[in-house]
MARBA-3410 file (N, C-alpha, C, O; in Angstrom, 1 decimal):
249
81.8,17.3,-21.1,81.4,15.9,-20.6,80.1,15.7,-20.1,79.5,14.6,-20.3 ~ 79.6,16.6,-19.6,78.3,16.9,-18.5,77.5,16.9,-19.5,76.6,16.1,-19.6 ~ 77.6,17.9,-20.3,76.5,18.0,-21.3,76.2,16.5,-22.1,75.1,16.1,-22.4 ~ 77.3,15.8,-22.3,77.1,14.8,-23.2,76.1,13.8,-22.4,75.2,13.1,-22.9 ~ 76.5,13.8,-21.3,75.8,12.8,-20.3,74.7,12.8,-20.2,74.0,11.9,-20.3
74.3,14.4,-19.8,72.6,14.5,-19.4,72.1,14.6,-20.7,70.9,14.6,-20.6 ~ 72.5,14.6,-22.1,72.3,14.3,-23.5,71.4,12.9,-23.5,70.3,12.7,-23.9 ~ 72.5,12.1,-22.9,71.8,10.8,-23.3,70.9,10.4,-22.3,70.5,9.3,-22.5 ~ 70.6,11.0,-21.3,69.7,10.7,-20.4,68.8,11.7,-20.1,69.4,12.6,-19.5 ~ 67.5,11.8,-20.3,67.0,12.9,-20.2,66.4,13.2,-19.0,65.8,14.3,-18.7
66.6,11.9,-18.2,65.6,12.1,-17.1,67.1,12.5,-15.9,67.1,12.2,-14.7 ~ 68.2,13.2,-16.6,69.0,13.0,-15.5,69.6,14.9,-15.4,69.4,15.5,-16.5 ~ 69.9,15.4,-14.9,70.4,16.9,-14.6,71.6,17.1,-13.8,71.6,16.4,-12.8 ~ 72.7,17.8,-13.9,73.7,18.1,-13.1,73.2,19.1,-11.8,72.3,19.9,-12.1 ~ 73.6,19.1,-10.7,73.8,20.2,-10.3,74.7,21.4,-10.4,75.9,21.5,-10.2
73.8,22.5,-10.9,75.1,23.8,-11.4,75.8,23.7,-9.8,75.7,23.3,-8.6 ~ 76.7,24.5,-10.6,78.0,25.1,-9.2,78.3,23.8,-8.6,79.0,24.0,-7.5 ~ 78.1,22.7,-8.8,78.6,21.5,-7.5,79.3,20.3,-8.6,79.0,19.8,-9.7 ~ 80.5,20.2,-7.7,81.3,19.0,-8.1,80.6,17.6,-7.7,81.2,16.6,-7.6 ~ 79.4,17.7,-7.6,78.6,16.1,-7.1,78.9,15.4,-8.5,79.5,15.8,-9.5
78.2,14.1,-8.2,78.2,13.3,-9.5,76.4,13.8,-9.9,75.5,14.2,-9.1 ~ 76.2,13.5,-11.3,74.8,14.2,-11.4,73.8,13.1,-10.7,74.0,11.8,-10.7 ~ 72.9,13.7,-10.2,71.2,13.4,-9.9,70.5,13.3,-11.1,70.7,13.5,-12.3 ~ 69.4,12.7,-10.3,68.3,11.9,-11.6,67.2,13.0,-11.3,67.2,13.8,-10.4 ~ 66.5,12.9,-11.8,65.2,13.3,-11.7,63.9,13.0,-12.0,63.6,12.9,-13.2
62.6,12.9,-10.7,61.6,12.1,-11.2,60.6,13.0,-12.4,60.4,14.2,-12.4 ~ 60.2,12.0,-13.5,59.4,12.2,-14.6,58.2,13.1,-14.1,57.8,14.3,-14.3 ~ 57.8,12.3,-13.5,56.3,13.1,-12.9,56.7,14.6,-12.1,56.2,15.7,-12.5 ~ 57.4,14.5,-10.9,57.6,15.8,-9.6,58.3,16.1,-10.6,57.5,16.6,-11.4 ~ 59.7,16.2,-11.4,60.6,17.4,-11.8,61.2,17.5,-10.6,61.7,18.6,-10.7
61.5,17.1,-9.3,62.0,16.9,-8.5,63.6,16.2,-8.5,63.5,15.1,-9.1 ~ 65.1,16.5,-7.9,65.7,16.0,-7.9,65.7,14.8,-6.9,65.1,14.9,-5.9 ~ 66.8,13.3,-7.4,66.5,12.4,-6.2,67.7,11.5,-6.7,68.3,11.4,-7.8 ~ 68.0,10.8,-5.4,69.3,9.9,-5.9,68.7,8.3,-6.3,67.8,7.6,-5.9 ~ 69.7,8.1,-7.3,69.2,7.1,-8.3,68.6,5.9,-7.3,67.4,5.6,-7.5
69.0,5.4,-6.7,68.6,4.3,-6.0,66.9,5.2,-5.3,66.4,4.5,-4.5 ~ 66.5,5.9,-5.5,65.4,6.5,-4.7,64.3,6.7,-6.0,63.3,7.4,-6.0 ~ 64.8,5.8,-7.1,63.9,6.5,-8.4,63.6,4.8,-9.2,64.5,3.9,-9.3 ~ 62.3,4.5,-9.7,61.9,3.6,-9.9,61.7,3.1,-11.5,60.5,3.5,-11.7 ~ 62.0,2.6,-12.6,61.6,2.6,-14.1,60.0,2.8,-13.8,59.6,2.6,-12.6
59.3,3.1,-14.5,57.8,2.7,-15.0,57.7,1.3,-15.1,56.7,0.7,-14.7 ~ 58.8,0.7,-15.8,58.2,-0.8,-16.8,58.3,-1.4,-15.3,57.2,-1.8,-14.9 ~ 59.3,-1.6,-14.2,59.5,-2.2,-12.8,58.3,-1.8,-12.1,58.1,-2.7,-11.3 ~ 57.2,-0.8,-12.0,55.7,-1.0,-11.5,55.1,-2.1,-12.4,55.3,-2.3,-13.6 ~ 54.1,-3.0,-10.7,53.3,-3.4,-11.5,51.9,-3.0,-12.2,51.3,-2.0,-11.8
51.4,-3.8,-13.4,50.7,-2.9,-14.6,49.4,-2.1,-14.0,49.0,-1.1,-14.6 ~ 48.9,-2.8,-12.9,47.8,-1.9,-12.3,48.2,-0.8,-12.2,47.7,0.1,-12.8 ~ 49.5,-0.6,-11.0,49.6,1.3,-10.5,49.9,2.0,-11.7,49.5,3.2,-12.0 ~ 50.9,0.9,-12.6,51.2,2.2,-14.0,49.9,2.6,-14.6,49.7,3.8,-14.6 ~ 49.1,1.8,-15.0,48.0,2.0,-15.6,47.0,3.5,-15.0,46.4,4.4,-15.5
47.4,3.0,-13.4,47.2,4.3,-12.8,47.9,5.9,-13.0,47.6,7.1,-13.2 ~ 48.8,5.4,-12.9,49.9,6.4,-12.8,49.4,7.4,-14.6,49.2,8.6,-14.8 ~ 49.4,6.1,-16.0,48.9,6.9,-17.2,47.9,7.6,-17.2,48.0,8.5,-18.0 ~ 46.9,7.6,-16.6,46.4,8.3,-16.6,46.3,9.5,-16.2,45.4,10.3,-16.6 ~ 47.5,9.9,-15.4,47.4,11.2,-15.1,48.3,11.8,-16.3,48.0,12.7,-17.1
49.4,11.1,-16.2,50.5,11.3,-17.0,50.5,10.2,-18.4,51.2,9.3,-18.1 ~ 49.9,10.0,-19.7,49.9,9.4,-20.7,51.1,9.6,-21.6,51.3,8.8,-22.5 ~ 51.8,10.4,-21.6,53.3,10.3,-22.3,54.0,9.8,-21.8,54.9,9.5,-22.6 ~ 54.2,9.6,-20.8,55.4,8.5,-20.0,55.8,7.4,-20.8,54.9,6.7,-21.1 ~ 57.0,7.1,-21.3,57.6,5.9,-21.3,57.9,5.0,-20.4,57.9,5.2,-19.1
58.2,3.8,-21.0,58.0,2.9,-20.2,59.6,3.1,-19.2,59.6,2.9,-18.0 ~ 60.7,3.6,-19.9,62.0,3.6,-19.0,61.9,4.7,-18.3,63.0,4.9,-17.8 ~ 60.8,6.2,-17.8,60.9,7.0,-17.3,61.1,6.6,-15.4,60.8,5.5,-14.8 ~ 61.6,7.5,-14.9,62.3,7.2,-13.7,61.1,8.0,-13.0,60.7,9.1,-13.4 ~ 60.6,7.2,-11.7,59.5,7.9,-10.7,60.2,7.5,-9.7,60.8,6.4,-9.6
60.1,8.6,-8.8,60.9,8.9,-7.2,59.6,7.7,-6.4,58.5,7.5,-6.8 ~ 60.2,7.2,-5.5,59.1,6.4,-4.3,58.4,7.1,-3.3,57.7,6.6,-2.5 ~ 58.7,8.7,-3.5,57.7,9.4,-3.2,57.0,9.5,-3.7,55.8,9.3,-3.3 ~ 57.1,10.1,-5.0,55.7,9.8,-6.2,55.2,8.7,-6.0,54.1,8.8,-5.3 ~ 55.5,7.2,-6.3,55.3,6.0,-6.1,54.0,5.6,-5.0,53.1,4.8,-5.0
54.5,7.1,-3.8,53.7,6.3,-2.5,52.4,6.8,-2.4,51.4,6.4,-1.8 ~ 52.6,8.4,-3.4,51.3,8.8,-3.2,50.3,8.2,-4.1,49.1,8.1,-3.8 ~ 50.8,7.8,-5.5,49.7,7.0,-6.4,49.9,5.7,-6.0,49.9,5.0,-7.0 ~ 50.2,4.8,-4.7,49.7,3.7,-4.6,48.7,3.8,-3.6,47.8,3.0,-3.8 ~ 48.7,4.9,-2.4,47.6,5.2,-1.8,47.0,5.9,-2.7,46.2,6.1,-1.7
46.4,6.6,-3.7,45.7,7.0,-4.1,44.6,5.4,-4.7,43.4,5.2,-4.5 ~ 45.9,4.4,-5.5,45.2,3.3,-5.8,44.3,2.7,-5.0,43.2,2.5,-5.4 ~ 44.7,2.2,-3.9,44.2,1.5,-2.6,43.2,2.4,-2.8,42.1,2.0,-3.2 ~ 43.3,3.4,-2.5,41.9,4.1,-1.3,40.9,3.8,-2.3,39.7,3.5,-1.9 ~ 41.3,3.9,-4.1,39.9,3.9,-4.8,39.4,2.5,-5.1,38.3,2.4,-5.5
40.4,1.4,-4.8,40.5,-0.1,-4.9,39.5,-0.5,-3.7,38.6,-1.3,-3.9 ~ 39.8,0.4,-2.4,38.8,0.4,-1.3,37.7,0.6,-1.2,36.9,0.0,-0.4 ~ 37.6,1.9,-2.3,35.8,2.4,-2.1,35.0,1.8,-3.5,33.9,2.4,-3.6 ~ 35.4,1.1,-4.2,35.1,0.6,-5.4,34.2,-0.7,-5.3,33.3,-1.1,-6.0 ~ 35.1,-1.3,-3.8,34.8,-2.9,-3.5,33.9,-2.5,-2.5,32.7,-2.8,-2.5
34.4,-1.7,-1.6,33.2,-1.6,-0.2,32.3,-0.4,-0.2,31.7,0.0,0.8 ~ 32.3,0.4,-1.7,31.3,1.5,-1.1,31.3,2.3,-0.7,30.5,3.2,-0.9 ~ 32.3,2.4,0.2,32.3,3.5,1.1,33.8,3.7,1.8,34.5,2.7,2.1 ~ 34.2,5.0,1.9,36.3,4.6,2.4,36.2,5.5,3.7,36.1,6.7,3.7 ~ 36.3,4.4,5.0,35.9,5.0,5.9,37.7,5.0,6.6,38.7,4.4,6.3
37.5,6.1,7.9,39.1,6.4,8.3,39.9,5.3,8.4,41.0,5.4,8.1 ~ 39.4,4.2,8.9,39.5,3.5,9.4,40.7,2.7,8.1,41.8,2.2,8.4 ~ 40.3,2.6,7.1,40.6,2.3,5.2,41.3,3.2,4.9,41.9,3.0,3.9 ~ 41.8,4.5,5.6,42.5,5.4,5.0,43.8,5.2,5.3,44.7,5.3,4.6 ~ 43.8,4.8,7.1,45.1,4.5,7.5,45.4,3.5,6.8,46.6,3.5,6.4
44.8,2.5,6.6,45.4,1.2,6.1,46.0,1.1,4.5,46.7,0.3,3.9 ~ 45.3,2.3,4.0,46.1,2.7,2.7,47.7,3.6,2.8,48.7,3.7,2.2 ~ 47.3,4.2,3.9,48.9,5.5,4.2,50.0,4.0,4.6,51.2,3.9,4.3 ~ 49.3,3.1,5.3,50.7,2.2,5.6,51.1,1.8,4.8,52.2,2.0,4.5 ~ 50.3,1.1,4.2,50.6,0.3,2.8,51.7,1.7,1.7,52.8,1.6,1.2
50.9,2.7,1.7,51.6,3.6,1.0,53.1,3.9,1.3,54.0,4.1,0.5 ~ 53.4,4.0,2.9,54.5,4.0,3.4,55.5,3.4,3.8,56.7,3.6,4.1 ~ 54.7,2.3,3.8,55.4,0.6,3.9,55.5,0.6,5.2,56.6,0.3,5.6 ~ 54.5,0.9,6.2,54.5,1.4,7.7,54.2,0.1,8.0,54.0,-0.7,7.1 ~ 54.3,-0.1,9.2,53.7,-1.5,10.1,52.1,-1.1,10.9,52.2,-0.2,11.7
51.1,-1.4,10.8,49.8,-1.2,11.2,49.6,-2.2,12.6,48.6,-1.8,13.3 ~ 50.1,-3.1,13.0,50.2,-3.8,14.3,50.2,-2.9,15.3,50.8,-1.9,15.1 ~ 49.2,-3.1,16.7,49.2,-2.8,17.1,49.5,-3.5,18.5,49.2,-4.6,18.6 ~ 50.1,-2.9,19.7,49.4,-4.0,21.1,48.8,-2.9,21.8,49.2,-1.9,22.4 ~ 47.6,-3.6,21.5,46.0,-2.9,22.3,46.1,-2.9,23.7,45.8,-1.9,24.4
46.7,-4.1,24.0,46.5,-4.6,25.7,47.8,-3.6,26.3,47.7,-3.3,27.5 ~ 48.4,-3.4,25.9,49.7,-2.3,26.5,48.8,-0.9,26.8,48.4,-0.3,27.9 ~ 48.6,-0.6,25.4,47.9,1.0,25.5,46.7,1.5,26.0,46.4,2.7,26.3 ~ 46.0,0.1,26.0,44.3,0.5,26.8,44.8,0.3,28.2,44.3,1.2,28.8 ~ 45.9,-0.6,29.3,46.2,-0.3,29.9,46.8,1.1,30.7,46.4,1.5,31.8
47.7,1.6,29.9,48.4,2.7,30.1,46.5,3.9,30.2,46.4,4.6,31.2 ~ 46.2,3.8,29.8,45.3,5.1,29.7,44.4,4.6,31.0,43.7,5.6,31.4 ~ 44.1,3.6,31.8,43.1,3.7,33.0,43.6,4.5,34.0,44.8,4.8,34.3 ~ 42.4,4.8,34.5,42.3,5.7,35.7,42.7,4.8,36.8,42.9,3.6,36.7 ~ 42.7,5.6,38.1,42.6,4.7,39.4,41.3,4.1,39.9,41.2,3.2,40.7
40.2,4.5,39.2,38.8,3.7,39.9,38.7,2.8,38.9,38.2,1.7,39.3 ~ 39.1,2.9,37.2,39.1,1.8,36.8,40.0,0.3,37.2,39.6,-0.9,37.2 ~ 40.9,0.8,37.4,42.2,0.0,38.0,41.6,-0.8,39.3,41.8,-2.1,39.5 ~ 41.0,-0.1,40.2,40.5,-0.7,41.3,39.3,-1.4,41.0,39.0,-2.3,41.7 ~ 38.5,-1.1,39.8,37.0,-1.8,39.5,37.6,-2.7,38.8,36.8,-3.7,38.6
39.1,-3.0,38.2,39.1,-4.2,37.6,39.6,-5.2,38.6,39.3,-6.4,38.6 ~ 40.3,-4.6,39.7,40.8,-5.5,40.7,40.0,-6.4,41.2,40.1,-7.6,41.3 ~ 39.0,-5.4,41.8,37.8,-6.0,42.8,37.6,-6.9,41.9,38.2,-7.9,42.2 ~ 36.8,-7.2,40.3,35.8,-7.8,39.5,36.8,-9.4,39.4,36.3,-10.5,39.4 ~ 38.4,-8.8,39.2,39.3,-10.1,39.2,38.8,-10.6,40.3,37.9,-11.5,40.2
39.4,-10.1,41.8,39.0,-11.0,42.8,38.3,-11.4,43.1,38.6,-12.4,43.8 ~ 36.4,-11.0,43.0,35.1,-11.0,43.0,35.1,-12.6,41.9,34.6,-13.4,42.7 ~ 35.4,-13.0,41.1,35.8,-14.2,40.2,36.5,-14.7,40.1,36.7,-15.2,39.0 ~ 37.5,-15.0,41.5,38.3,-16.1,41.9,38.0,-16.8,43.1,37.1,-16.5,44.0 ~ 38.9,-18.1,43.0,38.7,-18.8,43.7,38.8,-18.5,45.2,38.1,-18.9,46.1
39.9,-17.7,45.3,40.2,-17.4,46.9,39.0,-16.4,47.3,38.8,-16.1,48.5 ~ 38.4,-15.9,46.4,36.8,-14.7,47.1,36.1,-15.8,47.4,36.0,-15.9,48.6 ~ 35.5,-16.7,46.9,35.0,-17.6,47.1,35.0,-18.5,48.4,34.0,-18.7,49.1 ~ 36.1,-18.9,48.6,36.7,-19.9,49.4,36.9,-19.0,50.8,36.9,-19.5,51.9 ~ 37.1,-17.5,50.8,36.8,-16.3,51.8,35.7,-16.1,52.4,35.4,-16.0,53.5
34.9,-16.1,51.0,33.3,-15.9,51.4,32.8,-16.5,52.7,32.2,-16.0,53.7 ~ 33.0,-17.9,52.5,32.6,-19.3,52.3,32.6,-19.2,53.8,31.7,-19.0,54.6 ~ 34.1,-19.3,54.1,34.3,-19.1,55.1,34.0,-18.1,56.9,34.0,-18.2,58.1 ~ 33.8,-17.1,55.9,33.2,-16.1,56.5,32.2,-16.3,57.3,32.1,-16.2,58.5 ~ 31.1,-16.9,56.0,29.8,-17.3,56.7,29.6,-18.4,57.7,28.8,-18.4,58.6
30.4,-19.3,57.4,30.9,-20.6,58.4,30.7,-20.0,59.8,29.8,-20.2,60.6 ~ 31.8,-19.1,59.9,32.7,-18.6,61.3,31.9,-17.8,61.5,32.3,-17.2,62.6 ~ 30.4,-17.0,61.1,29.9,-15.8,61.3,28.1,-16.8,61.9,27.5,-16.5,62.9 ~ 27.8,-17.7,61.0,27.0,-18.5,61.6,27.0,-19.7,63.0,26.0,-19.8,63.8 ~ 28.3,-20.4,63.0,28.8,-21.1,64.1,29.2,-19.8,65.9,29.1,-20.0,67.1
29.5,-18.8,65.2,29.6,-17.6,66.3,28.4,-17.4,67.0,28.2,-17.4,68.2 ~ 27.6,-17.3,66.1,26.1,-16.9,66.9,25.2,-17.9,67.4,24.3,-17.7,68.2 ~ 25.6,-19.1,66.9,24.8,-20.2,67.0,25.5,-20.5,68.4,24.7,-20.9,69.2 ~ 26.8,-20.6,69.1,27.9,-21.3,70.0,26.9,-19.8,70.9,26.0,-20.1,71.8 ~ 27.0,-18.9,70.7,26.8,-17.6,71.8,24.8,-17.6,72.3,24.4,-17.0,73.2
24.0,-18.5,71.2,23.1,-18.4,72.0,21.8,-17.1,71.9,22.1,-16.0,72.4 ~ 21.0,-17.4,71.5,20.0,-16.0,71.2,20.2,-14.9,72.7,19.6,-13.8,72.7 ~ 21.0,-15.4,73.9,20.9,-14.1,74.3,22.3,-13.5,74.4,22.2,-12.3,74.9 ~ 23.1,-13.7,74.2,24.5,-13.1,73.9,24.9,-12.9,72.1,25.6,-12.0,71.6 ~ 24.2,-13.8,71.5,24.4,-13.2,69.7,24.0,-12.1,69.6,23.1,-11.5,70.2
24.9,-11.4,68.3,25.1,-10.4,67.6,24.3,-10.1,66.4,24.1,-9.0,65.9 ~ 23.8,-11.5,65.9,23.0,-11.7,65.0,22.7,-13.2,65.4,23.5,-14.1,65.3 ~ 20.9,-13.0,65.9,20.5,-14.5,66.4,19.8,-15.2,64.6,19.8,-14.9,63.4 ~ 19.5,-16.0,65.1,18.8,-16.3,63.7,17.5,-15.8,63.7,16.8,-15.5,64.6 ~ 17.2,-15.7,62.2,17.7,-16.3,60.9,18.5,-15.4,60.2,18.1,-15.1,59.1
19.7,-14.6,60.8,20.3,-14.0,60.6,20.3,-12.8,59.8,21.0,-12.6,58.8 ~ 19.3,-11.6,60.3,19.2,-10.7,59.5,20.3,-9.8,59.6,20.0,-8.8,58.9 ~ 20.7,-9.8,59.8,22.2,-8.7,60.1,22.9,-9.1,58.9,23.5,-8.4,58.2 ~ 22.9,-10.8,58.7,24.0,-11.0,57.6,23.5,-11.1,56.5,24.2,-11.2,55.5 ~ 21.8,-11.1,56.2,21.5,-11.1,54.9,21.1,-9.7,54.1,20.8,-9.5,52.9
21.5,-9.0,55.3,21.9,-7.3,55.0,23.2,-7.3,54.5,23.4,-7.1,53.3 ~ 23.8,-7.5,55.1,25.2,-7.6,54.6,25.3,-7.8,53.2,25.8,-7.2,52.3 ~ 24.5,-9.2,53.4,24.9,-9.8,51.3,24.4,-9.5,50.6,24.8,-9.8,49.5 ~ 23.0,-8.6,50.7,22.1,-7.9,49.8,23.1,-6.7,49.4,23.4,-6.4,48.2 ~ 23.7,-5.8,50.6,25.2,-4.7,50.2,26.0,-5.4,49.2,25.9,-5.0,48.0
26.5,-6.2,49.6,27.4,-6.8,49.0,27.2,-7.2,47.4,28.1,-7.0,46.6 ~ 25.9,-7.8,47.0,25.6,-8.3,46.3,25.2,-6.6,45.0,25.2,-6.5,43.8 ~ 25.0,-5.7,45.7,24.1,-4.0,45.0,25.5,-3.9,45.4,25.4,-4.4,46.5 ~ 26.6,-3.7,45.3,28.0,-3.2,45.0,28.9,-3.7,44.1,29.7,-3.2,43.4 ~ 28.6,-5.1,44.3,29.4,-5.7,43.2,29.1,-6.1,42.2,29.8,-6.7,41.4
27.8,-5.8,41.8,27.0,-6.0,40.4,27.6,-4.4,39.8,28.3,-4.5,38.8 ~ 27.4,-3.0,40.3,28.0,-2.2,39.3,29.7,-2.5,39.4,30.4,-1.9,38.6 ~ 30.1,-3.0,39.9,31.8,-3.1,39.9,32.1,-3.7,38.6,33.0,-3.5,37.7 ~ 31.1,-4.8,38.8,31.7,-6.2,37.7,31.4,-5.4,36.2,32.3,-5.4,35.4 ~ 30.0,-4.5,36.0,29.6,-4.3,35.0,31.0,-3.1,34.6,31.6,-3.2,33.5
31.5,-2.0,35.6,32.4,-1.0,35.2,33.6,-2.2,34.3,34.2,-2.0,33.2 ~ 33.7,-3.4,35.2,35.3,-4.1,34.5,34.7,-4.8,33.2,35.5,-5.1,32.4 ~ 33.3,-5.1,32.9,32.8,-5.5,31.5,32.8,-4.3,30.6,33.3,-4.6,29.5 ~ 32.3,-3.2,30.8,32.5,-2.3,29.8,33.8,-2.1,29.0,34.0,-2.1,27.8 ~ 35.1,-2.0,30.6,36.2,-1.5,29.9,36.8,-2.5,28.6,37.3,-2.1,27.5
36.5,-4.3,29.3,36.9,-5.4,28.3,36.2,-5.5,27.3,36.6,-6.2,26.4 ~ 34.6,-4.7,27.0,34.3,-4.8,25.3,34.6,-3.3,25.1,33.5,-3.0,24.7 ~ 35.1,-2.5,25.1,36.1,-1.4,24.6,37.2,-2.2,24.3,37.7,-2.1,23.1 ~ 37.7,-2.9,25.1,39.3,-3.5,24.7,38.7,-4.3,23.5,39.2,-4.1,22.4 ~ 37.7,-5.3,23.6,38.0,-6.0,22.8,37.1,-5.5,21.2,36.9,-6.2,20.2
36.7,-4.2,21.3,36.3,-3.4,19.7,37.7,-3.1,19.3,38.1,-3.6,18.3 ~ 38.6,-2.2,20.2,40.0,-2.1,20.0,40.7,-3.3,19.0,41.1,-3.1,17.9 ~ 40.7,-4.1,19.5,41.6,-5.3,19.1,40.7,-6.1,18.2,41.4,-6.8,17.4 ~ 39.4,-6.2,18.1,38.9,-6.3,16.6,38.9,-5.5,15.5,38.6,-5.8,14.4 ~ 39.3,-3.8,16.1,39.7,-2.9,14.9,40.9,-3.0,14.2,41.1,-2.6,13.0
41.9,-3.7,15.0,43.9,-3.9,14.8,43.4,-4.7,14.2,43.4,-4.3,13.0 ~ 42.6,-6.4,14.4,42.6,-7.0,13.4,42.1,-7.0,12.4,42.6,-7.9,11.7 ~ 41.0,-6.3,11.9,40.5,-5.9,10.7,41.6,-5.2,9.9,42.1,-5.8,8.9 ~ 42.0,-4.1,10.5,43.5,-3.1,10.1,44.2,-4.1,9.2,44.1,-4.2,7.9 ~ 44.8,-4.9,10.1,45.9,-5.8,10.0,45.9,-7.0,9.0,46.9,-7.5,8.6
44.2,-7.7,8.7,43.9,-8.3,8.0,44.0,-7.7,6.5,44.7,-8.2,5.6 ~ 43.1,-6.6,6.4,42.7,-5.7,5.5,44.3,-5.4,4.6,44.4,-5.5,3.4 ~ 45.2,-5.2,5.4,46.2,-4.9,5.3,47.0,-6.2,4.2,47.4,-6.2,3.1 ~ 46.9,-7.0,5.2,47.8,-8.4,4.5,46.9,-8.9,3.3,47.3,-9.9,2.7 ~ 45.6,-8.4,2.9,44.6,-9.3,2.3,45.1,-8.0,0.9,45.2,-8.6,-0.2
45.5,-6.8,0.7,46.0,-6.5,-0.6,47.5,-6.7,-0.7,48.1,-6.7,-1.8 ~ 48.3,-6.9,0.4,49.0,-7.1,0.2,50.0,-8.0,-0.7,51.0,-8.0,-1.3 ~ 48.6,-9.2,-0.2,49.4,-10.6,-0.9,48.6,-10.3,-2.7,49.1,-10.7,-3.8 ~ 47.3,-9.5,-2.5,46.9,-9.1,-4.0,48.3,-8.5,-4.5,48.8,-9.0,-5.5 ~ 48.9,-7.3,-3.9,49.8,-6.7,-5.0,51.0,-7.3,-5.0,51.9,-6.7,-5.5
51.1,-8.3,-4.4,52.0,-9.2,-4.4,52.3,-10.2,-5.5,53.3,-10.7,-6.1 ~ 50.7,-10.4,-5.6,50.2,-11.7,-7.0,50.5,-11.0,-8.8,50.8,-11.6,-9.8 ~ 50.2,-9.4,-8.5,50.4,-8.9,-9.5,51.8,-8.5,-9.4,52.4,-8.5,-10.6 ~ 52.3,-8.3,-8.9,54.1,-7.9,-9.3,54.7,-9.3,-9.6,55.8,-9.3,-10.2 ~ 54.2,-10.4,-9.1,54.8,-12.0,-9.7,54.6,-12.3,-10.9,55.4,-12.9,-11.6
53.0,-11.6,-11.4,52.8,-11.8,-12.8,53.5,-10.9,-13.5,53.7,-11.0,-14.7 ~ 53.8,-10.1,-12.8,54.1,-9.3,-13.5,55.7,-9.2,-13.9,56.1,-9.0,-15.1 ~ 56.5,-9.5,-12.9,57.8,-10.7,-13.3,58.1,-11.4,-13.9,59.2,-11.5,-14.4 ~ 56.9,-12.2,-13.8,57.3,-13.2,-14.6,57.1,-13.1,-16.3,57.7,-13.9,-17.0 ~ 56.2,-12.2,-16.7,55.9,-11.8,-17.5,57.2,-11.3,-18.6,57.4,-11.7,-19.7
57.8,-10.4,-17.7,58.9,-10.1,-18.0,60.3,-10.6,-18.4,61.1,-10.2,-19.2 ~ 60.1,-11.6,-17.4,61.1,-12.4,-17.8,60.6,-13.4,-19.0,61.5,-13.9,-19.7 ~ 59.2,-13.9,-19.1,59.3,-14.4,-20.9,59.5,-13.6,-21.6,59.9,-13.9,-22.8 ~ 59.5,-12.6,-21.3,59.8,-11.7,-22.4,61.5,-11.5,-22.7,61.9,-11.2,-23.9 ~ 62.1,-11.6,-22.0,63.9,-11.6,-21.5,64.5,-12.8,-22.3,65.4,-12.9,-23.1
63.4,-13.9,-21.6,63.9,-15.4,-22.3,63.6,-15.7,-23.7,64.1,-16.7,-24.2 ~ 62.6,-14.5,-24.5,62.2,-14.8,-25.6,63.2,-14.1,-26.5,63.7,-14.8,-27.5 ~ 63.7,-12.8,-26.4,64.6,-12.2,-26.3,66.2,-12.9,-26.5,67.1,-12.7,-27.4 ~ 66.1,-13.5,-25.7,67.5,-14.0,-25.1,67.4,-15.4,-27.0,68.2,-15.7,-27.9 ~ 66.2,-15.8,-26.6,66.3,-17.6,-27.5,66.3,-16.6,-29.1,66.7,-17.3,-30.0
66.0,-15.6,-29.4,65.8,-14.6,-30.6,67.1,-15.0,-30.9,67.4,-16.0,-31.4 ~ 68.4,-13.7,-30.4,69.6,-13.6,-30.2,70.2,-15.1,-30.3,71.3,-15.2,-30.8 ~ 69.4,-16.2,-29.8,70.9,-17.2,-30.0,70.7,-17.6,-31.3,71.7,-17.5,-32.0 ~ 68.8,-18.4,-32.1,68.8,-17.8,-33.4,69.5,-17.4,-34.5,69.9,-18.0,-35.5 ~ 69.5,-16.0,-34.0,70.2,-15.4,-35.2,71.5,-15.8,-35.2,72.1,-16.2,-36.2
72.2,-15.7,-33.8,73.6,-16.1,-33.8,73.9,-17.5,-34.8,74.7,-17.6,-35.7 ~ 73.2,-18.4,-34.5,73.3,-19.6,-35.1,72.8,-19.5,-36.7,73.0,-20.5,-37.5 ~ 72.4,-18.6,-37.0,72.0,-18.7,-38.8,73.0,-18.1,-39.2,73.6,-18.5,-40.2 ~ 73.6,-16.8,-38.4,74.5,-16.2,-38.7,75.9,-17.1,-39.1,76.6,-17.1,-40.1 ~ 76.2,-18.2,-37.8,77.3,-19.2,-38.2,76.9,-20.3,-39.4,77.8,-21.0,-40.0
75.7,-20.3,-39.5,75.5,-21.4,-40.7,75.9,-20.5,-42.1,76.5,-21.1,-43.0 ~ 75.6,-19.4,-42.3,75.5,-19.1,-43.2,77.2,-18.5,-43.9,77.5,-18.5,-45.1 ~ 78.5,-17.9,-42.5,79.5,-18.1,-42.8,80.5,-19.7,-43.2,81.6,-19.7,-43.7 ~ 79.8,-20.7,-42.8,80.1,-21.8,-42.9,79.6,-22.3,-45.1,79.8,-23.4,-45.6
END
């Protein structure tokens, strides 16, 4: 009985010495696999099927191909497509092709990943830059200036620690500006690096979405054409049945 079933389907093979049900074999790799992990070549979208037939021209439409083999060909197809359209295949595009082949998600939370890698100095510069660009800093800084000027004017030239024109105050303000500028620049550099990572992540997501939409259109066109073929076949069978009934009458 086992030999009869194996002869009926050339893509099945029993496992020797085992009572398990027959397992199917990938027509390309020759490795056994479960039936749910195999896809007929006819069910694959035409562009990918043509790509497979370039390496295996003798494959029939009913040949079963494993999902792992399909993933490899899908990645190879996307790589050649990107290289043909862009003229150069980068590491970023290779990641997109691999995610499409393996059905992985590619979107990342850049904000959390970037914040986790900050050093103590970078965290301090971010907090200082954030405080230096807030209304709290402006109000506090203005209040200190007013108190400084009022106190020195009230004490008079004899007792004031910084008489008019407030040279000590000008020195402190110059030092503060000299220190504050590099701190803000360090924070801006980190923000630019974060923006670059966010832009790269957006590009990968958009590129994958574009390719997936293109593949989806191909699948829909393939399904529609197959559906029309089935409908035409059903219609021919119905016409044959009607003709047979007329002949019997």
